[in-house]
GUMAR-235419 format. One record per residue: residue number from 1; residue in one letter; x negated, y, z of N, C-alpha, C in turn. Coordinates in nm, 3 decimals, m for minus. Layout:
<atoms>
NUM, a, X, Y, Z, X, Y, Z, X, Y, Z
...
</atoms>
This chain:
<atoms>
1, x, m14.009, m13.265, m8.765, m14.057, m13.110, m8.808, m14.174, m13.119, m8.732
2, x, m14.319, m13.104, m8.833, m14.430, m13.129, m8.780, m14.457, m12.988, m8.757
3, x, m14.534, m12.938, m8.639, m14.590, m12.827, m8.609, m14.617, m12.815, m8.463
4, x, m14.714, m12.689, m8.462, m14.738, m12.710, m8.295, m14.632, m12.596, m8.228
5, x, m14.592, m12.643, m8.090, m14.494, m12.623, m8.026, m14.515, m12.451, m8.038
6, x, m14.633, m12.371, m8.017, m14.633, m12.256, m7.982, m14.597, m12.190, m8.155
7, x, m14.609, m12.270, m8.261, m14.595, m12.148, m8.385, m14.476, m12.136, m8.410
8, x, m14.379, m12.229, m8.329, m14.241, m12.200, m8.356, m14.165, m12.097, m8.307
9, x, m14.239, m12.052, m8.197, m14.184, m11.921, m8.119, m14.208, m11.805, m8.187
10, x, m14.048, m11.724, m8.210, m14.127, m11.607, m8.331, m14.050, m11.636, m8.432
11, x, m14.045, m11.758, m8.497, m14.010, m11.774, m8.630, m13.794, m11.710, m8.633
12, x, m13.801, m11.669, m8.773, m13.687, m11.642, m8.778, m13.595, m11.784, m8.828
13, x, m13.477, m11.793, m8.771, m13.388, m11.914, m8.791, m13.280, m11.857, m8.916
14, x, m13.276, m11.951, m9.007, m13.172, m11.908, m9.090, m13.049, m12.042, m9.084
15, x, m12.930, m11.978, m9.174, m12.838, m12.106, m9.171, m12.873, m12.163, m9.287
16, x, m12.809, m12.288, m9.315, m12.843, m12.345, m9.441, m12.778, m12.233, m9.547
17, x, m12.710, m12.148, m9.568, m12.656, m12.036, m9.649, m12.767, m11.913, m9.649
18, x, m12.889, m11.957, m9.571, m12.991, m11.850, m9.622, m12.951, m11.746, m9.487
19, x, m12.852, m11.740, m9.433, m12.812, m11.632, m9.341, m12.910, m11.649, m9.208
20, x, m12.960, m11.503, m9.202, m13.064, m11.464, m9.050, m12.949, m11.517, m8.933
21, x, m12.990, m11.599, m8.882, m12.865, m11.643, m8.720, m12.954, m11.604, m8.559
22, x, m13.082, m11.561, m8.609, m13.131, m11.541, m8.508, m13.293, m11.556, m8.491
23, x, m13.415, m11.573, m8.375, m13.520, m11.628, m8.362, m13.543, m11.693, m8.281
24, x, m13.655, m11.825, m8.310, m13.686, m11.872, m8.208, m13.733, m11.813, m8.097
25, x, m13.678, m11.810, m7.955, m13.744, m11.747, m7.856, m13.824, m11.842, m7.737
26, x, m13.773, m12.015, m7.747, m13.856, m12.086, m7.680, m13.847, m12.214, m7.711
27, x, m13.934, m12.298, m7.679, m13.933, m12.476, m7.741, m13.895, m12.515, m7.566
28, x, m13.803, m12.646, m7.606, m13.789, m12.709, m7.513, m13.850, m12.892, m7.532
29, x, m13.937, m12.894, m7.424, m14.042, m13.050, m7.477, m13.963, m13.169, m7.408
30, x, m13.977, m13.287, m7.452, m13.912, m13.377, m7.367, m13.979, m13.406, m7.270
31, x, m13.927, m13.494, m7.187, m14.004, m13.499, m7.077, m14.101, m13.638, m7.103
32, x, m14.215, m13.539, m7.034, m14.352, m13.623, m7.062, m14.388, m13.638, m7.169
33, x, m14.377, m13.516, m7.253, m14.387, m13.511, m7.419, m14.452, m13.373, m7.412
34, x, m14.523, m13.349, m7.523, m14.577, m13.212, m7.553, m14.484, m13.167, m7.678
35, x, m14.415, m13.267, m7.749, m14.346, m13.248, m7.869, m14.245, m13.203, m7.841
36, x, m14.185, m13.068, m7.953, m14.044, m13.009, m7.913, m13.929, m13.107, m7.953
37, x, m13.851, m13.085, m7.854, m13.709, m13.163, m7.863, m13.611, m13.070, m7.892
38, x, m13.615, m12.920, m7.854, m13.522, m12.845, m7.838, m13.597, m12.735, m7.885
39, x, m13.530, m12.631, m7.977, m13.565, m12.518, m8.023, m13.421, m12.427, m7.931
40, x, m13.501, m12.281, m7.872, m13.418, m12.201, m7.806, m13.360, m12.106, m7.921
41, x, m13.280, m12.048, m7.956, m13.266, m11.952, m8.051, m13.176, m11.809, m8.020
42, x, m13.255, m11.739, m8.010, m13.172, m11.594, m7.980, m13.038, m11.585, m8.061
43, x, m12.935, m11.592, m8.039, m12.787, m11.608, m8.161, m12.757, m11.475, m8.164
44, x, m12.755, m11.423, m8.014, m12.655, m11.284, m8.018, m12.700, m11.239, m7.844
45, x, m12.665, m11.084, m7.847, m12.704, m11.025, m7.771, m12.690, m11.106, m7.628
46, x, m12.580, m11.195, m7.590, m12.512, m11.259, m7.467, m12.545, m11.418, m7.473
47, x, m12.624, m11.438, m7.602, m12.609, m11.583, m7.617, m12.720, m11.651, m7.694
48, x, m12.777, m11.782, m7.653, m12.894, m11.822, m7.697, m12.845, m11.973, m7.731
49, x, m12.868, m12.045, m7.840, m12.830, m12.162, m7.941, m12.981, m12.256, m7.849
50, x, m12.925, m12.393, m7.789, m13.035, m12.470, m7.805, m13.016, m12.550, m7.905
51, x, m13.106, m12.589, m8.022, m13.044, m12.695, m8.137, m13.188, m12.817, m8.154
52, x, m13.147, m12.920, m8.148, m13.231, m13.005, m8.156, m13.374, m13.002, m8.249
53, x, m13.472, m12.996, m8.231, m13.565, m12.939, m8.310, m13.596, m13.055, m8.463
54, x, m13.535, m13.204, m8.437, m13.535, m13.244, m8.542, m13.441, m13.224, m8.708
55, x, m13.316, m13.122, m8.622, m13.274, m13.091, m8.766, m13.305, m12.964, m8.832
56, x, m13.428, m12.908, m8.759, m13.476, m12.810, m8.837, m13.573, m12.810, m8.923
57, x, m13.605, m12.747, m9.040, m13.693, m12.737, m9.100, m13.778, m12.650, m9.130
58, x, m13.883, m12.601, m9.111, m13.973, m12.489, m9.126, m14.018, m12.473, m9.278
59, x, m14.029, m12.344, m9.304, m14.015, m12.327, m9.408, m14.101, m12.176, m9.416
60, x, m14.222, m12.186, m9.399, m14.323, m12.064, m9.408, m14.292, m11.975, m9.256
61, x, m14.255, m11.853, m9.229, m14.192, m11.788, m9.114, m14.057, m11.796, m9.109
62, x, m14.003, m11.921, m9.136, m13.841, m11.946, m9.119, m13.827, m12.106, m9.050
63, x, m13.750, m12.097, m8.997, m13.704, m12.235, m8.958, m13.551, m12.226, m9.020
64, x, m13.532, m12.356, m9.075, m13.393, m12.369, m9.169, m13.323, m12.428, m9.101
65, x, m13.200, m12.396, m9.039, m13.114, m12.541, m8.976, m12.990, m12.561, m9.085
66, x, m12.948, m12.682, m9.085, m12.851, m12.736, m9.202, m12.708, m12.710, m9.175
67, x, m12.696, m12.581, m9.099, m12.563, m12.579, m9.034, m12.504, m12.429, m9.079
68, x, m12.403, m12.396, m9.071, m12.309, m12.300, m9.138, m12.294, m12.188, m8.989
69, x, m12.286, m12.070, m9.036, m12.308, m12.000, m8.887, m12.151, m12.021, m8.811
70, x, m12.087, m12.057, m8.868, m11.906, m12.097, m8.813, m11.935, m12.214, m8.728
71, x, m11.999, m12.319, m8.800, m12.056, m12.425, m8.698, m12.124, m12.415, m8.559
72, x, m12.203, m12.329, m8.597, m12.314, m12.311, m8.466, m12.215, m12.202, m8.363
73, x, m12.145, m12.118, m8.423, m12.032, m12.035, m8.327, m11.989, m12.153, m8.211
74, x, m11.981, m12.271, m8.248, m11.874, m12.337, m8.111, m11.983, m12.440, m8.078
75, x, m12.122, m12.402, m8.090, m12.217, m12.516, m8.046, m12.194, m12.503, m7.892
76, x, m12.227, m12.615, m7.845, m12.232, m12.659, m7.656, m12.315, m12.523, m7.612
77, x, m12.297, m12.461, m7.502, m12.376, m12.412, m7.452, m12.442, m12.480, m7.308
78, x, m12.563, m12.481, m7.326, m12.638, m12.561, m7.223, m12.778, m12.458, m7.150
79, x, m12.821, m12.544, m7.073, m12.940, m12.446, m6.971, m13.083, m12.451, m7.109
80, x, m13.147, m12.312, m7.079, m13.224, m12.307, m7.184, m13.349, m12.290, m7.138
81, x, m13.344, m12.326, m7.007, m13.482, m12.320, m6.947, m13.512, m12.476, m6.889
82, x, m13.667, m12.479, m6.900, m13.689, m12.662, m6.806, m13.640, m12.726, m6.898
83, x, m13.642, m12.852, m6.855, m13.575, m12.969, m6.935, m13.472, m12.981, m6.941
84, x, m13.399, m13.046, m7.039, m13.245, m13.063, m7.051, m13.187, m13.157, m6.958
85, x, m13.089, m13.149, m6.888, m13.042, m13.239, m6.832, m12.980, m13.372, m6.910
86, x, m12.949, m13.521, m6.887, m12.913, m13.602, m6.948, m12.776, m13.570, m7.010
87, x, m12.662, m13.508, m6.931, m12.546, m13.457, m6.966, m12.565, m13.357, m7.105
88, x, m12.641, m13.263, m7.061, m12.649, m13.173, m7.184, m12.762, m13.218, m7.278
89, x, m12.812, m13.329, m7.279, m12.893, m13.379, m7.412, m12.783, m13.440, m7.483
90, x, m12.670, m13.522, m7.400, m12.569, m13.603, m7.460, m12.514, m13.544, m7.537
91, x, m12.445, m13.375, m7.476, m12.363, m13.329, m7.568, m12.410, m13.250, m7.690
92, x, m12.589, m13.238, m7.701, m12.623, m13.190, m7.793, m12.629, m13.288, m7.901
93, x, m12.656, m13.392, m7.843, m12.678, m13.512, m7.951, m12.532, m13.552, m8.042
94, x, m12.392, m13.536, m7.949, m12.310, m13.567, m8.018, m12.264, m13.469, m8.078
95, x, m12.293, m13.307, m8.077, m12.223, m13.204, m8.143, m12.355, m13.238, m8.273
96, x, m12.478, m13.207, m8.244, m12.558, m13.220, m8.382, m12.590, m13.309, m8.449
97, x, m12.545, m13.458, m8.392, m12.568, m13.575, m8.476, m12.427, m13.658, m8.453
98, x, m12.321, m13.631, m8.497, m12.219, m13.681, m8.447, m12.203, m13.856, m8.510
99, x, m12.262, m13.889, m8.614, m12.250, m14.029, m8.647, m12.347, m14.137, m8.568
100, x, m12.414, m14.063, m8.497, m12.548, m14.130, m8.404, m12.455, m14.208, m8.266
101, x, m12.345, m14.140, m8.257, m12.291, m14.136, m8.133, m12.174, m14.284, m8.119
</atoms>
């Protein structure tokens, strides 16, 4: 995904089916890097999703994720502020990129 980190905040997040799943509320950058590592998406009133930025595709004022809402419903819950811990990074990687592990 090629974009300025600040440009992503406020974009609507859509499922692969085009359903609105939330709004990008923050971006988590990798250690020592200004590049987006993960997007924090306001998913529901009580839940934020943390999704690797490399799976998202920006399309105008939207970010499309290649997943269904039911898949995202069971996504791992991780800290949404600061940097990701190594264990959270590993949990996200195995969930969103299962063939890479």
